[in-house]
C-alpha positions as CSV (number, residue, x, y, z in Angstrom):
1,M,103.6,74.5,189.4
2,L,105.7,75.2,192.4
3,T,104.6,73.3,195.6
4,R,103.8,75.1,198.8
5,D,107.1,73.7,200.4
6,A,109.1,74.8,197.5
7,A,107.6,78.2,197.4
8,L,108.1,78.5,201.3
9,A,111.8,77.5,201.0
10,L,112.3,80.1,198.3
11,M,110.6,82.8,200.3
12,Q,112.7,82.0,203.3
13,E,116.0,81.9,201.3
14,H,115.5,85.4,199.9
15,T,113.7,87.0,203.0
16,Q,115.2,87.4,206.4
17,S,112.8,90.0,208.0
18,P,110.6,88.3,210.4
19,S,107.8,91.0,209.9
20,L,108.2,90.5,206.0
21,R,107.9,86.7,206.2
22,Q,104.8,87.3,208.4
23,H,103.2,89.6,205.9
24,M,103.6,86.9,202.9
25,L,102.2,84.1,205.3
26,A,99.2,86.4,206.0
27,V,98.7,87.2,202.4
28,E,99.0,83.5,201.7
29,A,96.0,82.8,204.1
30,A,93.9,85.6,202.7
31,M,94.5,84.3,199.1
32,R,93.6,80.7,200.0
33,A,90.4,82.0,201.4
34,Y,89.5,83.9,198.5
35,A,90.3,81.2,196.1
36,M,87.7,79.2,197.8
37,K,85.2,81.9,197.6
38,L,85.8,82.8,194.1
39,G,86.4,79.4,192.6
40,G,90.0,79.5,192.3
41,D,92.7,76.9,193.2
42,P,93.7,77.4,196.8
43,D,97.1,76.0,196.3
44,A,98.0,78.0,193.3
45,W,96.5,81.2,194.9
46,G,98.3,80.5,198.1
47,V,101.6,80.2,196.5
48,V,101.1,83.6,194.8
49,G,100.4,85.2,198.2
50,L,103.5,83.5,199.6
51,L,105.9,84.6,197.0
52,H,104.3,88.1,196.1
53,D,107.1,90.0,198.1
54,F,109.7,87.4,198.3
55,D,112.3,89.8,196.3
56,Y,111.3,92.8,198.1
57,E,114.0,92.7,200.7
58,R,117.0,92.2,198.2
59,Y,115.4,94.3,195.5
60,P,113.1,96.9,197.1
61,N,112.8,99.1,194.1
62,D,112.3,102.5,195.7
63,A,112.6,104.0,192.2
64,H,109.5,102.1,191.0
65,S,111.0,100.7,187.8
66,A,108.5,98.7,185.8
67,T,111.2,96.3,184.8
68,E,114.0,96.2,187.3
69,G,113.8,95.3,191.2
70,H,110.7,94.1,193.0
71,P,108.6,92.5,191.7
72,S,110.1,92.1,188.2
73,W,113.3,90.6,189.5
74,G,111.4,87.9,191.3
75,V,108.9,87.1,188.5
76,R,112.0,86.3,186.2
77,L,113.2,83.8,188.8
78,L,109.7,82.4,189.5
79,R,109.3,81.9,185.6
80,E,112.4,79.8,185.6
81,H,111.0,77.8,188.4
82,G,107.9,77.1,186.4
83,L,105.3,79.3,188.0
84,P,102.2,79.7,185.6
85,E,102.1,82.8,183.6
86,E,98.7,83.9,185.2
87,S,100.4,83.7,188.7
88,C,103.5,85.7,187.4
89,E,101.2,88.5,186.1
90,A,99.3,88.6,189.4
91,I,102.5,89.4,191.1
92,L,103.5,91.9,188.5
93,G,100.1,93.5,188.8
94,H,100.1,93.9,192.6
95,A,102.7,96.7,192.2
96,S,100.7,99.2,190.1
97,Y,104.0,100.9,188.7
98,T,104.7,97.8,186.7
99,G,101.7,98.8,184.4
100,V,100.6,95.1,184.2
101,P,96.7,95.2,184.3
102,R,95.0,93.2,186.9
103,T,92.7,91.3,184.5
104,T,91.9,88.0,186.4
105,P,90.2,87.4,189.8
106,L,93.5,86.1,191.2
107,A,95.4,89.3,190.3
108,R,92.5,91.3,191.7
109,A,92.4,89.4,194.9
110,L,96.3,89.7,195.5
111,F,96.0,93.5,195.1
112,A,92.9,93.8,197.3
113,V,94.6,91.6,200.3
114,D,98.1,92.8,200.2
115,E,97.8,96.3,201.8
116,L,94.9,95.2,203.8
117,C,97.0,92.3,205.4
118,G,99.6,94.5,206.4
119,F,97.2,96.7,208.0
120,L,95.2,94.1,210.0
121,V,98.5,92.8,211.4
122,A,99.2,96.4,212.6
123,C,95.9,96.5,214.2
124,A,96.2,93.1,215.8
125,L,99.7,94.0,217.1
126,V,98.4,97.1,219.2
127,R,95.5,95.2,220.9
128,P,95.8,93.8,224.4
129,S,95.3,90.3,223.0
130,R,97.5,90.7,220.0
131,S,94.9,88.8,218.2
132,F,92.6,88.8,215.4
133,G,89.9,87.1,217.5
134,D,88.6,90.3,218.8
135,L,89.5,92.5,216.0
136,E,86.3,93.9,214.4
137,V,85.5,95.9,211.2
138,P,84.5,99.3,213.2
139,S,87.9,99.3,214.8
140,V,89.7,98.6,211.6
141,K,87.8,101.5,209.8
142,K,88.6,103.8,212.7
143,K,92.3,103.3,212.4
144,L,92.3,103.5,208.7
145,K,91.2,107.2,209.1
146,D,94.1,107.8,211.5
147,K,96.8,108.7,209.0
148,A,99.3,108.4,211.9
149,F,98.6,104.6,212.4
150,A,100.5,102.2,210.2
151,R,101.5,105.1,208.0
152,G,103.2,102.8,205.5
153,V,99.9,101.2,204.5
154,N,98.2,102.8,201.3
155,R,94.7,103.4,202.2
156,D,93.9,104.4,198.7
157,E,94.9,101.0,197.5
158,V,93.0,99.2,200.3
159,R,89.8,101.0,199.1
160,Q,90.8,100.4,195.4
161,G,91.3,96.8,195.9
162,A,88.0,96.2,197.3
163,E,86.5,98.2,194.5
164,E,88.3,96.1,191.8
165,L,87.2,92.9,193.7
166,G,83.6,94.2,193.5
167,V,83.3,93.7,197.3
168,P,82.0,96.4,199.7
169,L,85.0,97.5,202.0
170,D,83.4,96.4,205.3
171,E,82.7,93.1,203.8
172,H,86.1,92.6,202.6
173,I,87.6,93.7,205.8
174,A,85.7,91.0,207.6
175,F,86.4,88.4,205.1
176,V,90.3,88.8,205.5
177,I,90.0,89.1,209.3
178,A,88.2,85.8,209.3
179,A,90.8,84.2,207.0
180,L,93.6,85.3,209.2
181,R,92.2,84.3,212.6
182,P,93.0,80.5,212.1
183,V,96.6,81.1,211.2
184,E,97.6,83.9,213.8
185,G,99.6,81.3,215.6
186,A,101.8,80.8,212.5
187,L,102.1,84.6,212.4
188,A,103.3,85.0,216.1
189,L,100.1,86.5,217.0
190,G,97.5,85.7,219.6
191,S,98.0,83.6,222.8
192,S,100.3,81.1,220.9
193,G,102.5,83.9,219.5
194,A,105.3,86.3,220.8
195,P,104.8,88.2,224.0
196,P,103.6,91.8,223.9
197,P,106.4,94.6,223.4
198,P,107.4,96.3,226.9
199,S,105.4,99.4,227.5
200,G,107.0,102.9,227.9
């Protein structure tokens, strides 16, 4: 079992992009919250969230190979580091093109929070507060319908993730917002985060 400190070091070693590091920290927080809700191990689920994209920067896999690049390259390294097979399969399964089925609550949770976390961070960044504190579900739902906003986020996977978890989309969004609020300082958001970008 990889410790959180070891997982964080591995993530930071392979990822220089602040936004990608921010994303993995957000997914870690959401995964820990869902572990507590669904009877999983928060530490184990958090490590999966923290590492699910750690190889993305170096091996982005634009061709969507099922066996090369992200996430297959990373999972091979994680197996060498002793990450349990259930965790490895969850990381493989979050990328649908690997063909690895999401058969466990851990795998379904990772898929469900991955795209949503990216979207919620984007929603927070455009608010005057740059915070999750005043971000509400109706605002998120409105932005989900705006295809020009955060266009890199796969809306179909946001909806599919909630369906696979068996949770109504509104409830899923509210749950993940609540999971991210306590860690927004670590994500460089809110009053303790970075200053807003210059206007114009």
